[in-house]
N, C-alpha and C positions, 0 to 999 in steps of 0.2 A: 141779800143772800143769793139772788140770782147771779149778780157780778161775781161774787166771791165764787161762786161754783164755777162759772166760766173761767175766771182767773185760773182756779186750780187745774180745771181742765186743760188749760193752754200751758200751764207749768209743766204738767205731765208731759203733754207732747213734746214738749221742747226738751225736757230731760231725756224722754226716749230716743230723741233723734240723736242728742249728744252721745248717749250710750251706745246707738248704732254706728254712729261714725267712729267713735272710740274704738269699738270692736273691729270695726273695718281696718281702721289703721293699725290695731295690734296686729289683725291676721296678716296684713301687709309686711309689717316689721318681722312678724314671727317667719312668714315666708322667706324673707330676705336672710334672717339669721339661719334658717334651715338650709337654705341654698349655700351660704358661706361654710356652715358645718358640713354640709354633704361634700363641699369642695375639699375642705380639709381631710375630711375622712377617705374621700375616695384618693386623695394624695398619699397619705399615710397608711391608710387600712387596706388600699388595692395596688400593691406594688406593680401589677402588671401594667396598670395605666401609667404608673409612673414612670416604668421602664418605657413604655411607648412614647410617653412625652420626651424622655431622655433621649431614645432612639432617633425621634425626630429632629432633635436638636443637633445630636452627632451627624445625622444624615446631612443636615444643612452645613454643619461644620465641615464634613468631609468633602461635600461639593465645592464649598468654597476653596478648600484646600488644593483639591484637583484643579479646580479652574485657576487658581494661583499658579500653580505647577505647570498647566498647560501654557498660561499666559508667559510663564518665565522662559519655558522651553521653546515658545514661538518666538520669544525676543531673542533667545540666544540662537535660535536657528536662523533668524532674520540677520542677526548681527554676524553670524558666521557666512552666511550666503553673501552680505555686503562685502564682508573681509574677503571672501573668495573672489569676488568681483573685481574688488579693488586690486587684489594681487594679480589677476590676470590681465587687467588694465595696464597695471605697472610693468607687468611682463610684457605685454605686446609694445608698450612704449619703448621700454629697454630694447626689444627686438628689432624695432624701427631705428632706433638710434645705432645699435651695432652694425645694422645692415648699412645705414648711411655711412657710417665711418669705413666700413669694409670697402663700399664702392668709392668714396673718396680717395682711399689709399691706394685702391686699383687705377683711379683716374690719374693720381700722382705718378704712381709707378709707369703708367702707360705714356704719358706726357714725356716723363724723364727719358723712357726707352726711346721715344719718337725724337726727342732732342739729341739724345746720344748717337741715334743711327742716322740722324741727319748730319750731325758732325763728323761721324765716321765716312759717311758718304762724300764729305766735303775734304777729307784729309787725303793729300797726295804723299803718300810716303815713299821711303827708299825702294821697296819692292816694285811699287807702280813704276816709279823713274826707271829702275833697271830694265824692266819690262819693256817700257817704251824705247828706251834706247836700243835694246836689241832688235825690236821691231824696225827702228830707222836704219839700223846697220844692214838688216836682211833688205829692205825696201829699196835703198839707195845704193846698194853695192859698197859699202864702206868697210875697210879691212878691219879685222877683229882688234888689231892692236890700237888702232885709233880709238875705237869704242870704248877699250879698257881705259885708254887715258881719259876720255871723258867722264866715264863713270867715276873714276877714282878720284879726280880733281874735284869735281862738284860735290861727291859725297863728303870730302874733306872739309869743304869750304862750308857746307852746311853743319858739319859736327862744330868746326872751329869758330864758326860765325865770323870769318874774316872775308876778304875778297879774293877772287880769282881772276886771271887774265889768260886768254886763250887765243891763239893766232891760228886761224884755220887757212891753209894755203891752197890756191888752185892755180891753174894754168889755163888761161883762155886760149892759148895758142895749140893746145891739144885737139886733134881732129875729132875726137869724140866728147869734145865738152859741150855740155847742155846748160846755158846759164839759167833758163827757167827752172830745171832740175835743182841746180846749186842752190839759187836763192830759196826755193821751196824747202830744201832741206836745211838751210840754216834758219828759216823761220821756225820751222818744225822742232829744231833743235832748241831754239832760244824759248819757245813757248813750254817745252817739255822741262827744261831746267827752271824756269820761272816757277811753274806750279810746284817744283820740288822744293826750291829754295825758299817759297813762301808757305809751303805745306798746305796748299789750298788748291783744290780741284777746280774752283770757280775761276781762277785767273785765265781770262781770254786774250791777253795781250802782252806786249812787252816793249821797251823803248828801242825804237829803230833810228838810228842816226845816219844820214846819208851824207858822206864826207863831202861830195862834190857841191851840197846845197848849204854848207855852213856859212852863215853871214856875220858872226861875232867878230869883234876886234881883238878882244883879248881873252885868255884862257879862262878867266873868273867868271866871264858871261856864260861861257859853256858849262862850267860846274854847276851854276845856279839854275840854269835852264832846264836840266834833265834831272838834278839832285832829287827832287820829290817823286818824281815818276819812277826812278830806279828805286827808290825806298819802298814804293808799293809794289812793284812787280820783281824786284831782285835781278833783273837782267837788261842790259844795254848792249843791243847789236849795232856794231859800227862797221859800215860796209866800206870797203876800199881804204885802208888805214893810210896807204901811202898818198892819198889825195886830202888828208888833213892837213891845213896850213899849218906852218912852222908856229905861228903866233899862238895857236890854239892846242898845240900837240901836248903843252905842260898839263894841261887839264887832266889827262890820264895820268899823269904822275900821282895824283892824289885819288883819283878813282882806283887805281890799281895798288894802292898801298896795303900790303899784306898784313902788316903789323898794326897800323893805325888806318884802318879803311874809312873812306868817307861815307859809304853805306856798308852797313855789317850785312853777312850773308848775301853779297852779290857776286854776279859774274859778269865780266866784260868781255864779250866776244868780238874779235876781229876778223876782218877778212882781208886777205892779201893776194893781189894778182902777180905770181912770180913771174910772168911773161913781161913784166914792166921792170924787173929787177936785171941788174947785169949779170948776176949769177943765179940761174934758175934751180939751181940745187936747193932742196928743203932741208936746211940745217939752221941752228939758231944764229951761227956765225954770218950765214947768207942774209938771213932776214934782218938781223942789226946793221949789216952793212948796206942793205937795200934802204932801209928807213934813216939811216944816218945822211945818206946822200939826198934824201928828199927834204930833210930838217936842217938846212945848212946853217940857218940863222940861230940856232939854239947853241949857247955856250957849250965847250966841251964839258965843263964841270957839271953841267945839267943833262947833256944827252947820255952819258953813261948810265946813271942812276934811272933815267926815264926808260932807256932801252932795256936794263936790267928788269924792271918791273913790268914793262909791256910783253917783253918776249920772253915770258916765264914757261908757258907750254905752248909748243908748236905742234899743230896736227895736219898730217896730210890728206886732204880730201881730194886730190886731183882726179881720183878714178870715179868720182861721183857722176853717174851718167843717167 
């Protein structure tokens, strides 16, 4: 009986504990259900709360949108700034290139100007030739007609590109004759003529042949010895033509060929002392006669054309003092 009563007592206690636990569990479940119901009711039965929730959601959405817009604007602005910088750099580079090209063009023009200016300074044209001949006329007391002859013959030779032969006669027997002045005049004249015929202000010499010192055996040697030099300078000055040996005189037949010149645009200047001639009068005939007596071994068939070519222009400079 005792055991049974104890057992019943224990059973009642266990049932009581189970009921308590079940009630607690039921209360918890009811609370959870009530919370869920409250949430549902608050959502649907309280629109203010619902709107607040939606407003918060909208606020987040608007902020995100503004942030995206700001980000986009910032990107566009950065892109624009970068594009502006690139354009400025491109513009600056183009400006540098343009400036460099301009300076290059200016440099080329300047060099071209210097080159032309240097060439112009080196050119010895007809106006300079005429001016210098006029100066010689005044300085050495040459008569005007003689100067006009020189200017005319040399200018024609330059234009036609042929050869000219001029004999300058003087008379050493004259009381006022000054050999130093005469020689200086002839050298100045030859120098001036050379610069004009070669159109070059830088020519500083000319070919001078001293007839008393010629040592060739045949006239071809005389031709070859001076031909290149005459080609360069354009002028050969032969002093005392009457002293040229007969064996060499024919060389001047070729140098003085007007139609087929040995050297184009050249002038052969001779001096002749009329004091050594039988007829001191200064004429073409007296000059030809004087030379013919000197070159006796030249055949008549050759002496006539030789004298015709050599005695082309006779200029009286006996008044040089």
